[in-house]
C-alpha positions in Angstrom: 0.0 0.0 0.0 2.9 2.4 0.8 5.2 1.5 -2.0 3.4 0.1 -5.0 -0.1 1.3 -4.0 -1.6 4.2 -5.9 -4.8 6.0 -5.1 -5.9 8.7 -7.6 -9.1 9.6 -9.4 -7.5 8.7 -12.8 -8.2 5.0 -12.2 -12.0 5.5 -11.9 -14.4 3.0 -13.4 -17.4 3.8 -15.6 -20.1 2.6 -13.3 -23.4 4.0 -11.9 -24.0 4.2 -8.2 -27.4 4.8 -6.5 -26.5 8.5 -5.9 -23.8 9.3 -8.5 -21.5 8.2 -11.3 -17.9 7.1 -11.5 -16.4 4.5 -9.1 -12.9 5.0 -7.7 -10.3 2.3 -7.6 -6.9 1.9 -6.1 -4.2 -0.2 -7.7 -0.8 -1.9 -7.1 1.7 -0.9 -9.8 4.0 -3.8 -10.8 6.9 -3.1 -13.1 8.4 -5.9 -15.4 7.4 -8.8 -13.1 4.7 -10.9 -14.8 4.1 -13.4 -12.1 3.6 -10.9 -9.2 0.1 -9.6 -10.2 -1.3 -13.2 -10.1 0.6 -13.8 -6.9 -1.0 -10.8 -5.3 -4.4 -11.8 -6.5 -4.1 -15.3 -5.1 -2.5 -14.2 -1.8 -5.2 -11.6 -1.1 -8.0 -14.1 -1.9 -6.5 -17.0 0.1 -5.2 -15.1 3.2 -7.8 -12.3 3.6 -10.8 -13.5 1.4 -10.3 -10.3 -0.6 -10.9 -9.9 -4.3 -9.3 -7.7 -6.9 -11.4 -6.0 -9.6 -9.1 -6.7 -12.5 -5.5 -6.8 -13.7 -4.6 -4.2 -16.3 -1.7 -6.0 -18.1 1.2 -4.3 -19.8 0.6 -6.6 -22.8 0.3 -5.6 -26.5 -3.2 -6.9 -26.7 -4.3 -5.0 -23.6 -3.0 -1.5 -24.3 -3.4 1.1 -27.1 -3.6 -0.8 -30.4 -2.6 2.1 -32.7 0.6 3.0 -30.9 2.7 -0.2 -31.4 5.2 0.4 -28.6 2.8 1.9 -26.0 2.2 -1.5 -24.4 5.5 -2.2 -22.6 4.6 -0.5 -19.4 3.6 -1.5 -15.8 0.8 -3.9 -14.8 -1.9 -2.6 -12.5 -3.7 -4.8 -10.0 -6.9 -2.9 -9.4 -9.3 -3.0 -6.5 -12.1 -1.1 -4.8 -10.5 0.7 -1.8 -13.6 0.4 0.5 -13.1 -3.3 0.5 -9.4 -2.9 1.7 -9.9 -0.9 5.0 -8.2 -3.6 7.0 -5.0 -2.1 5.5 -4.1 1.6 5.9 -1.2 3.3 4.1 1.3 4.8 6.6 2.6 7.5 4.1 0.3 10.5 4.9 -0.5 11.7 1.5 -1.4 8.1 0.3 -3.5 7.6 3.4 -5.5 10.8 2.7 -6.0 9.9 -1.0 -7.0 6.4 -0.1 -9.7 7.7 2.3 -10.9 10.2 -0.3 -11.6 7.4 -2.7 -13.5 5.5 -0.1 -15.5 8.5 0.8 -16.5 9.1 -2.8 -17.6 5.5 -3.4 -19.7 5.5 -0.2 -21.2 8.9 -1.2 -22.5 7.5 -4.6 -23.5 4.3 -2.9 -21.8 1.9 -5.3 -22.7 -1.5 -3.7 -22.4 -3.9 -6.6 -19.5 -6.2 -6.1 -17.2 -6.9 -9.1 -14.5 -9.4 -8.8 -11.7 -10.6 -11.1 -13.2 -13.7 -12.8 -13.8 -15.4 -16.1 -16.2 -13.2 -17.9 -17.9 -13.3 -21.4 -15.8 -12.0 -24.3 -18.2 -9.9 -26.4 -17.6 -8.9 -30.0 -16.5 -5.4 -28.9 -13.8 -7.0 -26.6 -12.2 -9.1 -29.4 -8.7 -7.6 -29.9 -7.0 -7.1 -33.2 -3.7 -8.8 -33.9 -0.6 -6.9 -32.6 2.9 -7.1 -34.2 4.5 -7.3 -30.7 2.7 -10.5 -29.6 6.0 -12.4 -30.0 8.2 -9.8 -28.4 11.2 -10.8 -26.4 9.9 -8.7 -23.6 7.1 -11.2 -23.0 7.6 -14.2 -20.7 7.7 -17.7 -22.3 4.1 -18.5 -21.1 2.7 -15.6 -23.2 5.0 -15.3 -26.2 3.3 -15.8 -29.5 -0.2 -16.1 -28.0 -3.1 -13.7 -28.7 -5.4 -12.6 -25.9 -8.8 -11.0 -25.8 -9.2 -10.7 -22.1 -7.2 -10.0 -18.9 -8.4 -13.3 -17.3 -6.9 -15.3 -20.2 -3.4 -13.9 -19.4 -3.9 -14.6 -15.7 -4.9 -18.2 -16.5 -1.7 -18.7 -18.6 0.4 -17.4 -15.8 -1.1 -19.8 -13.3 -3.6 -17.7 -11.3 -5.3 -20.0 -8.8 -8.5 -17.9 -8.6 -9.0 -18.1 -12.4 -7.7 -21.7 -12.7 -10.3 -23.0 -10.2 -13.1 -21.4 -12.2 -11.7 -22.7 -15.5 -11.1 -26.3 -14.3 -14.7 -26.6 -13.0 -16.1 -25.8 -16.5 -17.6 -28.5 -18.7 -16.6 -27.0 -22.0 -13.1 -25.6 -21.5 -12.3 -25.0 -25.1 -15.4 -22.9 -25.7 -15.0 -21.2 -22.4 -11.4 -20.0 -23.1 -12.5 -18.7 -26.5 -15.7 -17.0 -25.5 -15.7 -16.7 -21.7 -18.9 -18.7 -21.7 -19.2 -22.3 -20.4 -21.7 -23.4 -23.1 -22.2 -26.2 -25.5 -21.2 -25.2 -29.0 -19.1 -25.9 -32.1 -15.5 -24.8 -31.3 -14.4 -24.4 -34.9 -17.5 -22.4 -35.8 -16.9 -20.1 -32.9 -13.2 -19.7 -33.7 -14.0 -18.9 -37.3 -16.5 -16.2 -36.3 -14.1 -14.6 -33.8 -11.1 -14.7 -36.2 -13.2 -13.0 -38.9 -14.0 -10.1 -36.4 -10.4 -10.0 -35.3 -9.2 -9.8 -38.9 -11.5 -6.9 -39.8 -10.4 -5.0 -36.6 -6.7 -5.7 -37.4 -7.1 -4.2 -40.9 -8.6 -1.0 -39.5 -5.9 -0.7 -36.8 -3.2 -1.3 -39.3 -4.5 1.6 -41.4 -4.4 3.8 -38.3 -0.8 2.8 -37.5 0.3 3.6 -41.1 -1.4 7.0 -40.8 0.4 7.7 -37.6 3.8 6.7 -39.1 3.1 8.9 -42.1 2.3 11.9 -39.9 5.5 11.4 -38.0 7.6 11.3 -41.2 5.9 14.4 -42.5 6.6 16.3 -39.3 10.2 15.1 -39.3 10.7 16.3 -42.9 9.1 19.7 -42.0 11.4 20.0 -39.0 14.4 19.1 -41.0 13.7 21.9 -43.5 13.1 24.5 -40.8 15.3 23.4 -37.9 19.0 24.2 -38.5 20.0 21.6 -35.8 18.3 18.8 -37.8 20.7 19.5 -40.7 23.7 18.8 -38.4 22.4 15.4 -37.1 23.4 13.2 -40.1 27.0 14.4 -40.6 27.7 14.4 -36.9 26.1 10.9 -36.5 28.4 9.6 -39.2 31.5 11.4 -37.7 30.8 10.1 -34.2 30.1 6.6 -35.4 33.4 6.4 -37.2 35.4 8.2 -34.4 34.1 5.9 -31.6 34.3 2.7 -33.6 38.0 3.5 -34.2 38.9 4.6 -30.7 36.9 1.8 -28.9 37.9 -0.9 -31.4 34.3 -2.1 -32.0 31.5 -1.1 -34.3 29.5 1.7 -32.7 26.6 3.4 -34.5 25.1 6.7 -33.5 21.4 7.2 -34.2 19.2 10.3 -34.5 16.9 9.8 -31.4 15.5 13.3 -31.3 12.0 12.3 -32.4 11.6 9.6 -29.8 11.9 9.2 -26.1 15.0 7.1 -25.7 13.2 4.2 -24.0 10.8 3.9 -26.9 13.7 4.1 -29.4 15.5 1.2 -27.6 12.2 -0.8 -27.6 11.5 0.0 -31.2 14.9 -1.3 -32.4 14.8 -4.4 -30.2 18.0 -3.7 -28.3 16.3 -3.7 -24.9 17.8 -7.1 -23.9 21.2 -5.4 -23.7 20.0 -2.4 -21.8 18.1 -3.6 -18.8 17.1 -0.3 -17.3 16.1 1.3 -20.6 12.5 1.9 -19.4 13.8 4.6 -17.1 15.3 6.5 -20.1 12.4 8.9 -20.6 14.6 11.5 -22.2 15.1 12.9 -25.7 18.8 13.3 -26.5 19.6 14.3 -30.1 22.1 11.5 -30.9 22.8 8.3 -29.1 25.5 5.7 -29.7 25.2 2.1 -28.3 28.1 0.2 -26.9 26.5 -3.2 -26.9 29.5 -5.1 -25.5 29.7 -3.0 -22.3 25.9 -2.2 -22.2 26.7 1.5 -22.2 25.4 4.5 -24.2 27.0 7.6 -25.6 25.0 10.8 -25.8 25.5 13.9 -28.0 23.3 17.0 -27.8 23.4 19.2 -30.9 22.9 23.0 -31.1 23.0 25.5 -33.9 23.4 28.5 -31.6 26.2 29.7 -29.3 26.3 27.2 -26.5 24.7 28.5 -23.3 24.3 27.4 -19.7 20.8 26.2 -20.5 22.2 23.9 -23.2 24.7 22.5 -20.7 22.0 22.0 -18.1 19.9 20.0 -20.6 22.8 17.6 -21.3 23.5 17.3 -17.6 19.9 16.3 -17.0 20.2 13.6 -19.6 23.4 12.4 -17.9 21.8 12.2 -14.5 19.0 10.0 -15.9 20.9 7.7 -18.2 24.5 7.9 -16.8 26.1 7.6 -20.3 29.7 6.4 -20.7 30.4 9.6 -22.7 28.5 12.8 -23.2 29.2 15.8 -25.4 27.5 19.1 -26.3 28.2 20.1 -29.9 27.5 23.3 -31.8 28.6 24.8 -35.1 28.9 28.1 -33.1 31.4 28.9 -30.3 30.6 29.0 -26.6 28.7 32.0 -25.3 30.7 34.4 -23.2 28.6 33.7 -20.1 29.1 29.9 -20.4 32.9 30.4 -20.7 32.9 32.5 -17.6 30.8 30.0 -15.6 33.0 27.0 -16.6 36.2 28.9 -15.7 34.7 29.8 -12.3 33.2 26.4 -11.6 34.8 23.6 -13.7 33.0 20.9 -11.7 29.7 22.0 -13.4 30.8 19.6 -16.2 30.9 16.6 -13.8 28.4 13.8 -13.4 28.7 10.4 -11.7 32.5 10.6 -11.7 32.7 11.5 -15.4 32.9 14.8 -17.3 30.7 16.2 -20.0 32.6 17.3 -23.1 32.1 20.3 -25.5 32.8 20.2 -29.2 32.7 22.7 -32.1 31.5 21.4 -35.5 33.4 23.0 -38.3 34.4 21.9 -41.8 32.6 18.5 -41.3 34.9 17.8 -38.3 34.6 18.1 -34.6 37.1 20.1 -32.5 37.1 19.4 -28.8 37.1 22.5 -26.6 39.9 22.3 -24.0 38.6 23.1 -20.6 
């Protein structure tokens, strides 16, 4: 409750109470660990006879379908806070928010109990195919499998609460497919569902293509109007060649300016080598990847005289990602104010036992500034 527990109005549920609308939920936020959500569900049920309302999985079928890489986030184990009053957060602000949610739910008189269980999968709940269903970020139990409902994922991960319901069913194949324990023709049901899924997949794919096209158009417009963009390609090539030679391994720099770094790493399937990439919610201009040492190199590019603000931006990136090497590059000289500040306080360039570098881009070469 104090560490992974969250209590805010943003997790409300579209339900009607006797005296109002909108039911509040709390949730436990679980990062990367796929087994812990079902462990929590089973533990609460067995030891305290408490139920959760649902598990919002960080799975490609359960998150935004148009944004391909939006799925790889945390899991949320959601519950109604008024059912959890035997526990009280000790952190004051969480305690107050927890009690506010309970007060709201009591005020609107929401008394209908909803528990995490096998539920019918209606046509509107059938999910389109997702290109990340075989992602290396998924556990073996889920890799290469399509899901339409949260309970199906929990079942595959061994959730006791769901497994007991499933194992008591008479028509397990139909139940897994439809969420209904009914007599029916499995192949007929599968054909009908696959047809709906295929139609949805075609529509979503068109939306994805449109999003990618819009991004490319914006990038081209920025390249024409942004003088910094014109520097990215030649500096990328120069740094790739320079560091490949000095480090005796192939190192390629990429233009990451249009993406958050964590999304770029995920998009290019290099997340296995960079375990903490999900924390890299930053947008450095250029990044080089040293795969052997699992380190990154960062370059921030400017087309104006370098200022303290520019240095502060690079320093912020360094404090988040702790790159093996960081450099601020411009095709203009340092501003007078930045020169004065560095001369007075040289440790302003330091981070995590390393030092940021400054370079001047001229005649398609980089000149390091001696400080």
